[in-house]
N, C-alpha and C positions, 0 to 999 in steps of 0.2 A: 958368684956370679962369673959367667963366662967372660973371657975378654971381648970388647967389641960391643959392651953393654954399657947404659948408666944405670946405676943403683940409686932409687929414691925409697930412702928409708926413713921413719919417722916412729916416736915412741907417742902413743895418743893417751890421754886421761881417758877413764871410763865415762861415759856418758850417761848413766844412772842417776848421778847426783846423789852419790851415798847410801843407795837402798841395797839391800842384801850385805851389810857389813854387820859386824859385832863388835864387842868390846876387845876382842882379840885382834881385830884389823886383818881377820883372814879376806875380807873383800878387796883391802888394799894390796895385800900381798899378792892375791890372784893378778890383780891388774898388772903389778909390777913384773910379773913373770910371764905374762904373756908376750909371745913373740912380736917383733916390731913388723909393720908392714912394709912390704918390699916390692917394688915394682922395676921392671927395665925399659929401656927406649931403644929402639933400633938403630944404635950408631954405627957407622964406619970409621973406623979410627976415633976419633973424638967428637965426631959431628954427624948428625942424620942427612944422609945424601940428597941434596934437592932434587926435586922433580920425581920424588916416590913417595908414597903415602907414609904417615907417621905411625908407628906400631908401639902401643904401650902394653907391656906383658905383665901381669901379677904373680910373684912367685907361690904363693899360697893363699888358698880363700878364693872368692870372687869378686870381681869390680863390679861396683855399684854404680858410679857415676866417674865419668874423667871430662876434663876441660882443658884444652890445649888452646893459649893465647899469644899471640905475638906482642912485640914491643909495643905497639900502636893501640892494643886492645882489641884485635880483631882476633875473631874466635876459627878457629878451625874444626869444622862438623867432622863428627864420627859415629861410630856406631859400637856397641860392646856386642862380642860374639856370644851366641846361643848359651856355651859353656861358662861364660862369665871370667874367662881366662887372659882375652886379649881385647882391645880396643884398637880399632883402625880408623885413620881419618879417611872421609869420602872423597877430600881432594888431596893432591900432592903439595907436599911442603915447597915453600917457596924458597928462592934460593938466597943466601946471604941473609937470614933473617934470625932473631934471637926470639925462642919460643919459651913459652912457661907451661909445665903440665902439673894439673892438679888432681889426685886421684882419690878415689872414696871406697872403701871395700862393704862388704854387706855387714860387718861388724861396727860400721861407722868410724872406723879408722882411716886417717887420711896422710898423703905423702906428697910432697911437691919438689921439684926440681926444674933446672932450666939448662937448655941445651939450644945449639944454634947450627944450622943448616949450611951445608958447604955453598960457595960462592958459584954463579955460572961460568962455566968456561966462554959462553957465549950468550947475551939476551936477546931475542926476539922481539920486535915492536910492530904495533897495528896502526895503520892509518884509516881513519873512519871517513865517510864522505858526508855525511849528515851531522851537523853539529846540534849540540842538545838545545832544547825549545825551539829549534825551526819548523817552519812551515812550507811543505813541499808539495809538488804536483802530484798527479794521481798515478804516473809512471814510476816516479823515483823509487830505485832499488836500495837495499841497505848493502853497502859495499866496502869490503876490508881487503887492505893492501897490506903485503907483510914485508919487513924489512929485509929478511933472511928466506931462503927457502923452507917449506913447509913439507916434508915426507910423510908425517905421520898424520895425514889429513883427516881420517875417521876418528883419532883422538880429539884432534881440535875442533872438529865439526860437531862433536858430542857436547862442548860448552859454550855453543853459541844459541842463544835463544830470542827469539822475536816472539814477542805477544801485541795482538792487535785487539782494539776494544770491540771490534766485531768480528773477532775469530777468523778472521782471513786465512785461507789456506795458502801456504806457501813452500819453497825450499830452498836450500841451499845450493849453488852450484859453484865448482872450481874451474879455474882455467888461468891463463896467464895476461897480466896486466899489459896494456902498449907499453909500459916501463920495461918489460921482461919478467917482473918480479911475480912471485903466486898470490892470486887472490881470490877471495872467496863473496858472491853476491847470495842475497836472499831477495826474491821477488815473489809477489803474490799470485797466484793463479791467474788472475784476472787484475786488470788494474784496480787500484785502491778505491774504495769509496770516500767520497768529500769528507770531511769531518773525522775521519777515525784517527784516534790516538794510538801511538805505536811505541813500545817499548823494546829496546835491545840489550840484551845481558850477555856480557863474554868473559865467562869466569874461567881466563885462561892462567893466572899465577899458579906458577909451578907446573904447568903443562908444558912437556917435550916436544918440540918442534920435528925432531928426528935428526939425521946425521947432517951435519953443516949448519944447521938452523938455531940452534941453541934454545934455552927455557925461556918463557914468558915470566916476567917479575911482577907483573899486576893485572888486575883484572881492568876491563873497560865497559863503560856503559853508556846510552844515549836514547835520548826520547825526543818525539816530532809529531807534528800534527799534519794530516793530509788538509791541502787547502782546497779551492774552488776547483770543479771537474774541467778544465780547460785544453782544447787540443788543436793541434796545429795539423794541417795537409797541403803539402805544397805539390802541385801538377807541374811536371816538367813538359807535359802536352799543352796546357792552358795559359802556363806560365802565370798562375795566380796561388795563392795561399789561402785559404780559408780556416776561419777561426770559429771553433764553438765553444760554447760553455752551457755545460748541463745538457748537452744533444742539440742544441739550437744553435745555426750559424749567426753569428754577431758582427761578423767582419770578413770582407774578402779584399784582400790587398794584392795588386799587380806586383811581380816581382821579376828577377832575372836570375836564373840559377848558371850552374855551370854549363860549361861549354862542350857540347856532346864531342866524342869521338878520343879522347885522351886522357891525361892525367889531370886536365882542368875540368872534368865533368863531375857533377858532383855525386855523392854516395846516396843509395836509393834506400828503402825499408825504414822500419822503425826504429827511430832515434829516440833520445831523451834531451831536452834542455837542460845541460850539464850546470851551466852557472851565466849569472849575467856579469859581465867584465867591463861594459862601459866603454870609455875610448880607449884603445890599445894601437900601440904600431903593429902592422902586418907586414913582415918581409916575405917574399917569395921564396928567398934563399933559404929561408929556416925550413921551408916545406918542399923542396926538392924542384922549384920550379922556376929556378935561375933568377935572372933581375927583372921579372914581368912585372914588380909592383914594389914600391915599399914607402908608404903613407900612415898616417894617422886614421883611424876609423873609428866613428861612433856609434854609439848603441849595439855594442857587440856582445852578442848570445853565442857561447859555445855548444857545438852538436858533437864535435868529435876531440879527440886528444890530437888527431894529425892535423887539425886546423880549419875543418869545415865549421861555417859560422852562418847565423843568420845577422844581419847588421846594415846599416845605412850605407848606400852607395851613390850619392848623388851623381857622381860622374857618368855614372850609367843610366841616366833618367830615361834617353830615348828609347830603351829595348826593355822597360818595365812593361810585361804583361803581353810582350811582342815577340822578344827573341832572349834565349838563354845564351849570355856571352861572357859570364864570369869565370874568375878561374877555382871555381867549386863551390863558392858560396851561394847563400839565397840574399839577393841586394833588394833593398826596397828605398822608397822616397825617405828622406829626411824626417818629413811629418808623420808619415806611417810608422817609421822605424819607433819614432819617438813614443807616440801613442802605444805602438805595440810593447816595448820595452817596460814601459811603466806598469802594463796589466799581467806581464807573464812571470811566473816565478820559476825557479829551477824543479826540475822533474815533471815539467808538462810534456805530454808525449808530442813528438814532431815528426810526422812521416812524409816522406817522399816518394810519389807514385810518377808512373808514365815513363816514356821511353828516353833513351839518350844519357843515361847513367853510366858509371862504372860499375855499378853493383853494390852489394851490402857491404859496409865495413866490418871489419873482423870483430868478434865477440867482445875483445878488451878493447877496443877503440872507440873509448865512451862506453856509454850502457846499450849494449847491443841485444841483451837477452830476450827482447819483446820478439825477435826474428825466430826464435824458436818456438816450436810447438811446447805444451805443457811436459808432455811425456819426454821430449827430447831434452829440455831442462831439469827436470827431475833425475834424469840419468846423469846429471854431472854431480849429483852428489855423492860424497865418497861413502854415506850412509846405506846407500841404495846398491852398491856394488862397483858404480861407473868411473870411481876415481879413487882407489884407495892410495895409491902411490902415483909418485912421479912428480 
């Protein structure tokens, strides 16, 4: 064997159970003289390089079956080449992992060997926005934020799969998160249908992020359900928020939104209710508005990472339905905020229309993908040629 390969060799007893032998023992002699099966694994030094496929090669004969498993019993799937000489894993080897290879040839001889993969110089990780078993609104995208840069966007995207029970069409799109990290979201072409079950598979174990990003060392997955079709629209002109359920207006709430003409204006466009955060401290200094306010705020529902919320604002009651005077949020009475908070769910669409806004928030400042046309969104997929690198 050449240097840099691992030799797997084993002498096998014949499978025939004694048939074909005679008193002289010629069958035993033939089995004894038959050469042992030998296969090699693609090693670099004494290890298989993580982030690359495992390749098993037979010295003579044809491979009939190959099984490669890790120390936890997980199997690395693969295929035997048409000529029967090699088996190559369909996925890359995971970093820092012990593997066992079991091979059988066409003569029913077998060999086993153990090897390990090199450790990753750097490991990349994923944060997922939807926890397993959640129920979310019809506008909620699947959003993945990466700890380290992802230069090999197409290679990563190929390992991501969203399956909807109604076969909803959708696409991944790459951009920068508000935190500055690489992010990829999946949104359906239209809002989800209520009652849809969604499964997300991220088969990233062993995938290389590219320069500066490192390897992924595990797979990720989540599954969730789409809840009631509830949508909100805030009119900056009428100072009212309408709430619709299944296409019917169920409530109209007087509000006061952001003060027009500066940084205290509200964002406009299509947003998504990101999370129900309850009672939180809001400090204007954290969002670049000086010492305008610092108070505990009830029934807070996040709309952007930069700090736009819908919430209770009893101190501004004189302006509900008549004037937009807040510091950017959508405020309402305690009673309206309480009932509204109890009904809504993360993922509900929240659109702000009318005059006096400061425009649309950047794509990564919350879930801004619904402000893009379907063609604009699809162009952000690395597999469509729009975002291969960077």
